[in-house]
N, C-alpha and C positions, 0 to 999 in steps of 0.2 A: 399697209401700216408701216410707218418708218420705225427705226430702232428706238427713238425717243418716245414715240407713241406707245411702243410695246413695253417699254420700261414703266411708264405711268400706268398702263393697263395692269401689268403684273404686280405693281406696288399696291393696287387696290385689293389684290387677292392673296398676296404673300405676306407673311408675318402676322397671320391671324391668331395663332396659338401661342400661349405662354407669355404674352407681353405684360401681363399684370402680376406675374410671379415675382416675389421679393428678390430671388436670386437669379432671375432671368429664365428664359425658356429651358426646359429640360431637353435631354437628347430625344426623347419621344416627341416633344413639341417641335423641335427642329426638323425631325423627320416628317412630321405632318405638314409643316410649313412648306418644305420642299415638294411634297406630294401635291399640295394645293397649287403651288406655282406651276408645277408641271402640267396639272390638269388645265389650268387657265391658258397655258402656252399652247397646248394641243387644240384648244377651242378657238384660238386667235386666228386671224387671217393674215399670216405673214409668209414670206417665201421660205422655202425649205432650208436654205443655208442658215438664215437667221434663227429659225426654229431649232435646228440641230445644235447651234451654238449655245442657246440658253437651256435646251434640254440636257445637254451634257453637264452644265453647271448644276442644274437641279438634281440630276442623278448622282453626281459626285457628292453633293451635300447629303443626300439620302444615305449613301454608303458611309460617309464620315460620321453621321449621327448614329447609325447602327453600330459601327465599330466603337465609337466613343461610349455608347450606352453599354455595350458588352464589356468593355474594359472597366467601366465604373462599377458594374455589377460584380465582376470578378474581384476587383480590389476590395469592394465591400464585403463579399463573402470571405475573402482571405483574412481580412481584419477581424471579422466576427469569429471565424474558426480559431484564429490565433488567440483571441481573448478567451474563448470557450475552453480551449486546451490549457491555457494558463490557469484558469479557475479549477480545472480538473486535476492539475498536477499536485502531487504530494512530495514531501521531503525525502531525500535520500537517507535511508537508514542503514547504510553500510557499516557505520561505526557500531551499531547495536548488533548486527549480524556477526561481526568480528568477535565481539565479546561472548556471544552465545557459542560460537565455534570453539573458542578457547575453553569454555566450560565443558564442552564435550570431551576435551582431552584430559581433564582432571582425573587422576587415578590410574592413568596408563603408564606411569613411571615405574621402573624397577627400583623400589625403595631400598635404601641401605640402613635406615634407622627409623624408629618410630617418631622421632622429631620431624623428619621429612613428611611422614604420613599425616601427622597432626597438623602440620602447616598447610597441607593441601585440603584437609577437612575444613579449615577456616575459610577456604575459598567458596564453599557452598553457601556461606552467608552473604556473598557478594554477587548474588544472581542479578544479571543486567535488568535495569528498569527502563520502561519507555511508556509514554502517555500518548493519548490521542492528539494533543496539540503538537507534540514532537513530530508526529507523522504528517498531520494536515498542513501545518506551516502557514496558515492564513487566518487572519481574524475575520470576524463578521463584517467589520467595516471595509476591509479589503475586498471581500466577496461582493458587497453591495456596489462598491466602486467599479468592480469588474463587470458586473451586470449592466450598470449604467453606461459604461464605455461601449460595451457590445451593442446596446440599444441605440446609442447615438451614432455609432458607425453605420448601423443598418439604416437609420433614418436619413442620414446625409447621402449615403450611396443611393438609397431609394429615391430621394429627391432629384438627384442628378439624372437618374434614369427615367423616372416617370412622374415627376412633379409631386403634388400633394398625395395622390393615391400611392405613388411609389414610396414616398416617405413613410406612410402609414404601414405599408406592407414590409418595408425594410426594418422599421422599428420593431414590428412584431416578431420578425425573424431573429433580429439581434437579441431581443428580450428572451425569447424561447431558448436560444443557444446559450445565453449567459446562465440562465437558471439550470439548464441541463448540465453545464459544466460545474456549477456549484454543487448540485446533488450528486453528480458522479464522483467528484472529488471527496465529498463527505463519505459516501459509501465505500470508496476505495480505502480511505483512511481507517474506517472501522474494520474492514476485512484484514488489512495489514496489521492492525493492532491485535486482533484475535490470533492471527497466524504467528505473530512475534511472541505473544505470551505463551502460546502452546509450544513453540520451539524452545523457549527458555525453560519451561517446566520439564520438557523431555530431556533437555540437556542436563538439568539438575538431577533427574532420575538416573540417567546414564552415568553421571559422575559419581553418584552415591553407590551404584553397583560396582563401578570401577574401583572405588576406594575400598569397598568390602573385599573384592578380589585381591587388591593390593595388600590388604592386611593379612589375608590368608597366605599369600606368597611370602611376605616378610616373616610371618610366624614360622612357616616351614623352613625358611632359610636360616633363621636363628636356631631352630632345633637341630638341623643338620650340622650347623657350624659348631654347636656345643658338644656333639658326640665325640669327635677326636680329642678334644680337650679333656673331657671326663675320663676317657680311656687312658690318656697319657698320665693323668694325676691319680689313677687308681680309684676313682670315685664311682658311685653308682650312676647309672644312666636312667633317668626318669623320662618317660615319654608320656604324651597326653593320653589320658584314659578315655576309652571309647564309652559311648552311652550304655552298651550292653555290659561292659565290665563294671561300670559304676552301679548299675542296677543289681548285678550279682553280688557285689560287695555289701550293699545295703541289706539284701535279703539274708546273706550269711551272718551278718552281725545280729540281725533280728532273731535268727534261729538259735544262736549261741547265747542269748541273753538269759541270766539266771532268774529273771522275774517274768512270770506269766501274767501279762497285763489283763488279758480277758478274764482270767479266773479270779484275780484279786488276791493271790497268795504268793508268798516268797519261799523259794526252796534254796537252801544254802548248806554246804558241807560243814559239818561240825565234828568235834572230837567224839569218836565213838559211833559216828553214823551221819545221817542227814537230818537237818532240822527243817521242819516245814512250819511256817507261820501264816495263819489265815488273817487277812486284813479285812476287817468288817467296815462297811461304810457307815 
């Protein structure tokens, strides 16, 4: 068999797969075509030199198809993962975290006046606010487009690799990855929202405690500062009354009262003795 006869013979066996595909044969089809040509070559009656020449070309095509299919699959997976990760991303909330951290510091100042203290109390009403949409950062329309893009990337890559069946498999993978990214991003946004609100509430509680402590420190400072001035002016020094002292004073006043409330009569000193008057109901 001459080389021209061999070419005609191989043409009847080569190019069997993928010829009717809209976008041409896939890499899998090309690999199968090369394999079919190699099989026909091995069954032909040609000299070894001519057979080795065409066998090398067919094997080279097999390798090229396998590499091309692998690269197409990798590119498709990379594109799908990129879209999936984009759908799962949430917005940066560093601006909110900074405001919460500032709230934690409220009340830690060594106040010199009650005006300063009152000014910081007003900051409690400015607790940082954040919403789910602030964190998620994607509308429903954007999520749908992302899932569609992931599905299309999978279908196109699958078509290149394995034709119709490859396109179906790729589309399914792309669709699943897109939906997974959508759900993951939504869950992440909800979790971050709960954490952010808890942090703000904790910061508000800490600030309230700090302000209470600051008020105590300022009151003590004002009292200590007033002692030297009172002594220098010869005035009396009044200190804050303890709870025990307050209770003792109330009981003492009750014991020294001229009127016995429970008995309903009044005892009063009068000229020549003591006058007692019974008050009837």
